[in-house]
N, C-alpha and C positions, 0 to 999 in steps of 0.2 A: 630608293624604296626599301625600307627595312622589312625583312621577312623573318629574321631569326627571333626565337623566344627562348631565353635561357633561364632556367630555374636553378638557383644555387643549391648545392647538395654537400653533405659531409663526405669525407673520403670513404671509399669502400675498402675492400681487403687490400693489404699490401702483399702482392703476389711474389715479390722478390724476383722479378723477371730480369733476364739479361738486358743490358742497356739497349742493344739494337732491336729488342723485341718489346720494349716498354709500352709501345702503342697498343699491344694486345690487351692490356688492362682496361683501357678506355673503351676499346671495341667490345670487350666482353660485357660491359655495362650498357651497351647501346643495342637495342633489339633490331637494328639494321641488319645484323647477322641473320635474323630469323627469316628474311626473304632474299638472302644472298647466298646461293649454293656454294660459291667459292670460299666464303668465310666459314660456313659450316664444315666443309671438307677440311679446311685448315685446322680448326679446333679438333676435329675427329682424328687427324694425324698426330696431334700433340699427345693425346692420351686416349687410346682407342677404348679402353674399358670404361673410363669415366664418362666419355661422350655417349657410349652405348647405354650406360645405366641412367644417366641424368639428362642427356640431351640439352646441356646447359653449360656454357663456357665458364661460368663462375666455378663450377665444380671441376672442370677440366684444369683450370689454372691453379686452383687450390691443391689439387691432388697430384700435381706433377712435380717431381723432385729435381734437385740440382743436376743429378747425373743425366736425367732425360733432357734437360735444357742444354747441357753440354753436347749431347748427341745431335740435337736439333740445330744448334748454331754451327756445328761442323758439317751439316747437310746442306750443300749448296742449293739443291733443288728446293728444299723447304724454305730456305732464306729468301730465294727469289720469289717464291709464291707468297710468302708472308709480306714481303715488301710491296708486291703488287696489290694485295688485298688492303693493306694499310693505306697505300696511296689512293686507292679507289674510295675508301671510307673518308679520307681527308677531303678529297674533291667533293664528295657528296655532301659533307657537312659544312662546306663553304656557304656563303650567304645566299646562294640560290638565285642569283641575278638572272641566270639563263633558264630558270624553271618556268612553268606555266604562269604562276602567279607573279613571280619576280619580273617576268617580261611583260606584264599587263598593268602598267601604271594607272590605266583608266579604272582599274578594279581596286585600287588601294583602299584598304579599310583603316579607320582611325585607331584600331587596336585589335587584339586577337579575338578569335572565336573561343568561347568557353563551352566545351562539349561535355555535358553531364550524362552519364549512363550507368546503370546498375552493374553492368558486366563488360569486360573487355577480353576478347579472344585474340591474343597476339601470337602465342606459340603454346604448344602442348605442355612445355615445362612450367608454365604459369597457369595453374588450374583454377583461374578465377572467372571462368566463363562456363555457361551451360550449353549454348548452342547458337542458333542463328543470330539472335540479337547481339550477342557478344562478339561473334566473329565478324559481323557487319561493322560493329563499332571499331574493332581492331583494324579492319581493312580501310575504314574511313580515316583513321588516324595515319595509317601508312601512306595513303594517297595524299593527305594533307602535307605530310612530310615530303613526299616526292614533288609536290607542287610548290613547296616552300611557303605555304599559307601559314600565317601566324595563328597558332592553334594550340590549345591546351585541353587535355582530357581530364575529367574529374570522376572518380569512382571509389570503390571500396576495396580494401585488401582483405580477402577472405582466407584466413589462416587455415581453415578446414575445407576450403574450396567448395567445389561441386562434387557430388558423390562419385566414387569409382564404382563401376558396375561389374558384378560377377553374375553369371547365370549358372545355377546349379544343374545337376544331372536331370532334374525333373522340369527344367525350364523356368524355375522361379528366379526373379531378379533379386539379387542381394545388394545391399547398400553399404559401402564403407567410405568414411570421410577421410581424405588425405590429411596429413599434418604438415603444413607448409612452414618452413623456416625462412622468413624474408631475407635473412642474412645470407642464405644460400642461393638466392634468386638474383637475376639481373635488375636490381633496384637499389636505391640508396635513400637515406633519410634526407628530407628537405632541410636546408639550413635556415634558421631563424635570423632576424636582423642582428641579434646579439652574438651570433656565431654558433650557438648550440643547436640541438635538434628541434625542429619545429613541431609544436603541438597546438591544437585549437580546442576550444571549449564549446560544448553545445548544451544549452539548458533543456532538459527533458523533465517535464512535471516538476517535482520538487528537488531535483538534484542536478549537479553538473557532471557531464560526461566528457572526458578528455579523449582526443583522437590524435595519434601520431600521424604525420604526413610523410609518405614515401613517394619517391619519384621513379617511375619506369620510363626511361628515355627511348622513344620509338623514332629512330632517325632524328629529325629536327624537332619532333613533337614530344613534349613531356606529358606524362599522364600522372596526375596526383591521386594517390590511393590512400584513403583514410582508414585508420586501424585503431580500434578501441581497446585492443589487448595490451594495455599499458598499466604499469604498477600503480599509478595514482588512482585508477578507477576502482570502485567497489567490485568485488568478485562477481557480482551478479550482472554488472555492466560490461565486463571485459569480453564476454562472448558475443556482444551485439553484432560485430562484423565477422564472426567466425564462419558462418555457413551461408552460401549463396541461395537465395530463395527459401529461406528457413520457413517451416510450416506455421509456426506460431504467429498469430496476427499481431499481437502487441510487440513481439520482437521484430517482426517485419516493419512495423511502423517506426520503431526506434532506428532501424537501419536507414529508412528513408529520410528521417529527420537528420541523421548524421550526414547522409549524402548531400541533401539539399542545403541545410544550414551550415554544416561543417565545411562543405565544399566552397561556399561563398567566403567563409572566414579564412580558409586556407589561401584562396586567391588574394584576399585583402592583405593577409600577413606577408605575402610574397610580392606585394606592390604590383599585382597584375590587374589591369583595368580592362575588362573585356569590352569590345565594341558590340558583340552580339552574344546572347546566352542561348545555347541550343539545348533544349531538353529532349533527349532521345528516349521516348516513352515517358509515362507519367511518374515513374519512380522518384524523379528528382523535383517534383512539384514544389516542395518546400523551399527551394531556392528563391521562389517569388516571395514567400512569406518573410524570409530573412532580409531580402533586399527592401521590402516594404518597411520592415522595422528600422533599417538604416535611414530611410527617407524620413520617417516620423521622428527619429532621434535628431536629425538635422533640422527638421521643420516641425516643431511640436504642435503647431495648429493644424497640421495635415490630418485628415481623416484616414483611417486604415483602408477603406475601400478605394479612395482616390490614390493612395500610395500604391496599392496593388495595380491599379489601372496604369499608373505611370511606369512602373517597372516592367509591365508587359510590352511596352513600346519597342524594346530591343530584344525581346524574347521570341524565339521560334520553336516550333514543336513538331516532332515526328511521331506519328501513330504507326505502330507496327503490326497490329492484328485486329481483325474484326471479331475475334472470338471473345465473348464476355469475360472469361477467366483471365485473359491477358490484360484487361484494363483494371488496374488496382483500385479497390474500394476498402474503406475501413469504417467500422461502426463509430457512431458519434460518441459512444460510451468510452472508447479508448482514445479518440482524437482530442476531445475536449480537455481532459486532465493533462495529456502529454504536452499540449500547446498553452497551458496556463501561463507560463512566463511571457509568451508572445502577446497574449490578450492583455496582460498587465502593461507591457511595454508600449503597446499602441493604443491603449485605452479603448479596446473594442469589446463588444459583447460576443461571446462564443457563437451565438446563433448567426451572427452576420457572416463570419467566415464559413461556417458549416453550410449555410444556404448557397454560398458561392461554389461549393462542391457538390451541389445536388445534381444528380444525373437524371435519367428519364423515369422519374417516379414522382408521384404526389404524396407519398407516404410521409407522415409527420416526422418520423424518425429515420428519414432517408440516410443511408450511409454517405460518407465523404468520398466522392468519386474523383480520383486524382486526374483522370483524363478530362472530365467536365470542368474541373477547377482551372486547369491550364488553358483549355480552349476558350474559356471566358476572358482570359487576360492576354494570351500571346498575340503578337502582331500578325502572325500567319502560321499555318500548319500544313503539313504535307502527309500524304499517304505514300506507300512504298511500291506501288505499281499503278498503272492506269486503271485497271479493274478495281483495285482496292480503293482508289480515290472515289470511284462511283459509290461503292458500298459505304465508305466512310462519310461521304457527303450526305447520303441518305440518312445515316445514323446521327450525324453531328451538326449539320449545317444550321438548323434552327437554333441550336444552343450557341454555336461559335459565331453566328452572324455572317458567315461567308462560306463558300465551298472549300473543301479540302483539296488542295492541288496535288497532282501526281509528280513525284520524283522517284522513278523506279530505282530500286537497289542495284548494286553492282558488286563485283569482286575485284580484289587487288591482284592484277594479272601476275606480277612477279612472285607473289606468294603461292599461287595455285597452279601455275603452268609447269608441267613436268619437264625435266631437263632435256630428254631427247626431242620432244616436240618443240620445246623452247628454242633449241638450236636451229631447227628448221624454220620456225616462224621468224626468228631474228634475221636469218639470211633472206627470207622471202620479202619481208617488209623493209629491210634496210635500217632498222632501228634497234639499238641495244635495249634489252629488257631488264636492266638493273633497277629501273624505276618505271613508272607508268608511261603508257603511250602519250605522246603530246597531242594527239587528235586523231580523227577518223581518216585522214588523208593518205595513210600509208597502207591501206588494206588491200589494194589491187593485187599485190603480189601473192596473196593467199590463193587466188584462183590458179596460180602457176605452180603451186606445190606439186612436186613429182609424186605420182600415186605410189610408186614402189617405195620411195623414201619415207613418205608419210606413214604408210602401212608398216614399214620396218620400225620407225620410231615408236609407233603405237605398240607394236609387238614387244619392243624392249620395255616400255613402261608396264605392259601387262605381265611380262615375266618377273619384273621387280615386285609387282603387287602379289603375284602368286607365291613367290618365295616368302614375302613378309607374312601373308595371311596363313600359309601353312605353318610357319613358326608360331603364330598366335594360336591357331587351332590345336597344335600339338600340346601347348601348355594348358589350354582349356580342357582338352580331353583327358590329360594326365590328372588334372584335379578332379575330374569326374570318376577316376578309377578305371579308365579303359586299360585293356591288357597291353603288355609290351608289343605284341603282334599288331594290335590295332594302332598303337602309336607309331610303329615303323611304317605302317601303311599311310599315315598322314602325309608323308613326303610323296608327292605325286597325286594326292587326292583331288586337287584342282586341275582341271584339264585346260592347258593353255590354248588349245585349239577350239574349245567350245565357245559358243556365243555366251558371253557372261553378262547377265543383267545385274545392275547395281541398284540397291535401294537402301538409303541411309538417312535417317532423320529422327527427330523426336517422336516418340511413340504415343502421340495424342491420338485419340480414337478417330477424330475427323480426318486424319491423314490416311486412314484405311490401309495400313501396312499389310493386312491380310486379304486384300481384294484379289491378289493374284492366286490365292489359295482357295477361292470360293468353290471351284469345281476341281477337286483333287485328281480325278481320273483324267480330265482333259489336260490339266497341267502336267501330270506324269507322262502323258503321251508326247507332249511337246519336249519335255526334258530328256526323255530316254531314247530318242532316236539315235541309232548307231551312226548314220551317215551325216546327220546334222545335229550334233549334241548341243544342249543348252544347259547352263547352270546359273544359279541365283546366289548372290552374296548380299546378306542383310545385316545391318548394324543400326543401333540406336538405343536410346535410353527412354524410359518412362519416369516422370517425376515420382519421387518416393510416395507422394500422396495420391498418385493417379493409379488406383487399383484397376480400372478397366484397361488402361494402357499396358499395365504389367500383364494383364490377362492375355492381351494380344501377343506379347512377347512369348509367353508360355505356350500359347496355341501354335505359333509358328515354329518354335523350337521343337515341340513335340512332333510336329509333322516332319521336320527336317531329320529326325531320327527314325522315322517310320520306314518300313521296308520299301514302300512305294517311292519315297523321295530321298532316302539316305544316299549320300554321295553326290547329290545334284543340288541340294539346298544347304547353305552354310550360314549359320548365325554367328557373327563375330561380336564378342562382348567388349564393353568399355570403350564405346565410340568416342573418339577425340579428334583433334585436328590432324594428328599424324595418320591415323587410320583414314581420315577423310582425304588427305592428299594422295594416298595410295589408291583409294577407290576412284576418285574423280579423274585420276590419271590413267587407270589401268583397266576398268571394265569396258565393255563394248557398247553398252547402251544404258542410259539412266532412266529409271522408272520413278514416276511421281503421280500418285492418284488420290489427291485429297478430294473432299466433298466440296465442290464449287458452291459459293465463292469464299470459302473460309481460309484459303491459303493466301495471305496478304501479298507475299512476293515469292519467297523461297530463293535461295542462292546456290544450292548444291548443284542444280542443273546448269547454272551459268558456269560454275567451276569445271564441270565435265565438258561443257561445250567448247571452252577455250582450248581444251586438250583434244578436240576433234571427236568428242563422244556425243552422239545425238541423244535426244530425249524421246521417250514415249510417255506422254503426260496428258492429264486432264487440262483443258483450256482454263486454267486458273492461275492466279498470281502472275509471275513474269511470263509464263509460257503463253498466256492469252495474247500478249503482244509480241512475244519473241518468236512464236511459230510462224514460219513463212511458206510452208509447204515443201521446202527443199532440205531443211535442216533437222528433220526428225518426224515424229508422228503425233497426231492428236487423238486422244481417246474421247470419242463422243463429240458433242457439239456444245453450244453455249446456252441451250435451253434446258434448265433443270426439270426433272420429272415432278418434283413436289412430294413424291412418295419415296422416302429414303431407301426402303427395301427394293423397290422397283428400280430405282436409280443405280443401286449397287449391282443388281443383277445385269442391267443393261451395260454398265461400264465394264464389268468383268467379261461379259460376252464379247464386247468390242475389243478389249485388250487381247483376249485369246485369238480373235480373228486376225488382228494386226500381226501378232506373233506368227501365227500359222501361215498366213497368206502373203504377208508383205515383208516383215522384218527378218525372219529366219531365212526365207528364200533369197533375199537380197544379200544377206551376210555370206551365205555359202555359195553364191554364184561367183566363180573364180575364173581368172584368165589362166593361160597355160603356165604362167609363173606363180600361180596361187594367190595373186593379188585380187581382192574383190573390188573391181574397178568402180562399180556403181555405189558400193558402200563407201568407198573412199571419197566419192563425189559428195555424199551426204556429210562425211566428216569435214571436208573443206567448207561446205556451206555452214556447218555448225560453228567452225572457228570464225569465219568471216562475219557471221551474224552477231557473234557475242563479244569479239575481242575488244571492240570499242563501245558498242551500244549497251553492253551489260558489264562494263568495268566501273570501278569506283572512281577512275579518272573522269569519265563522263559524268557520273553521278555527282562528284564533288563540284565540277564546273557548274552544274545546274543549281546546287545548293548556294554557291557563291552568287550567281547571277539572279536567281529567283527568290532566295530567302535572305541571305546574309546582307547583300548590298541594299535591297529594298528596306530592310529593317533599320538601316542607318541613314538612308537617303530620302525615302519617300514618306509622305504623310501616312499615319496609321489609320486603318479603317475606323469609322465611327462606331 
């Protein structure tokens, strides 16, 4: 059973490594290191300053001189560690016969899964993601690699990435675009059949746009990233792929044409024939358009509508949000001219395609709805939690012709499990965690985790988080012009003994980041107790076009600097995957309070849970099915009020009650050795409930069995 998928690439940098360390070059170009702590530690030892600055092994190897290599090769301990890491990498990259998919011949697919997504969050050094969708896509790819599932990702290379966030002294969010040099990142150019760098061409309106194809190797899984910033393009077209979720609608449409059409052409140029085409959100809908064009070219008598129907037979679709703004639509006035070459190629009238993209409206000039278009053609579709499947089915069943089935999101455990807790969990379950769990059968050992050891491991992760956050806050306050005295006081500003509440996510208003601050006096009383201190750490970005979301950030930041809450509430800027790892591993409880049922899934609470951090959350998204009464707390019930203001007031009151009467007392009730035994029991329950059920290993197995295999084996719904 063949499981490997190799994409030919051009050579990367010549690092001039010592012969016995040549394997480090290939390892640097494989993002396997991003979820392997031993590999990261190894690169950090090679060049401490380069790793600290770039967190990227390409930079480490480039900026390490011969003298340093001579020192390292003479260091017996380093050479032993390097040999072990390289051996582990070699074993991992073998054909995967003993992996979940490799050991399941009954699940064999006739070809790879092509997974199209607008963003991929693999590691913070590659800033081509904005948040949950991208991180989920990255975790999906990592688990596909662990399972040795034949899988290829397709996305865009955003040279200006997603914005870097700064919060000024008045709480205003400032936006700065990074400037990514792909030659400095762990990726290489795809190699064309003739041996040169691969480029593909996409016809948009009256012009051709070329896209370079880069390969980011994620373990066994390649991700193809298309890049229009090439010399052959007109200067106006080179920035098409510069900025993730660019505001301009025509530019956004161009991005999605490059993703869908260019992605198909990149796969064809590399002789990759997918068995299933997975559209992760509607951004890649135009891949169906391109595949229909291919069919018509091969069979000229075929009508465009029939071609689209046929290519949908092996396409599956994941919906990620019930929020209207998350479902992409474009006006007919920009779609029709952009797709003019396609209409000509398939001999179709524009109105035919545009009607296939009609959403829930009878307006004659209805916009082209990418979600509606895909649902009309895909063989099947899923939502990302059980509750989301209910809302998605209510919204889309009539149009799709079938219910939207639930496949709840998960997280890649090796990426998000902190090292101290990881060591304990590994010993408890008897399974190494360099890759995903093989199944749910090893979790009994979690109940036997020693309370003192688990609490000690958590305390260590919390200390690491505190040290990291204080460094970030010191730089933040220095930029605000705080005095040297104030900056000296930052060291120690976070109390490692306080109950620390974590809240970190995108600052869309429906996520209600300011719910905790509704009654400032009551909150201040909770936070300021001398005997039972509580503190709050908040991080997250609002989209540059989301003025209300930015207003929420400003409001919370202003409160955090007020006399009443100063020193108890901390707003950390520029939320990314690195900050997320510290928070989900180091806070004591995870807060999530969206307006039900608008949180489709949410995965940050899952990441916290595998680290033993319980949630206090609205029964929305994953928590609606994840909460079992032992692993955290539920805010309110499942019956919405209907009046948003009244609902906000009720949810805030219940949150305060839980903190005052249940959460804070439980945390500070200690044994003689200062271990909070009842709290640790909640921690064990959080790990046990999440480690398999909310992992991408479980999620991937459901995608294979419930979407991928049916798409190639079972009759398509009429």
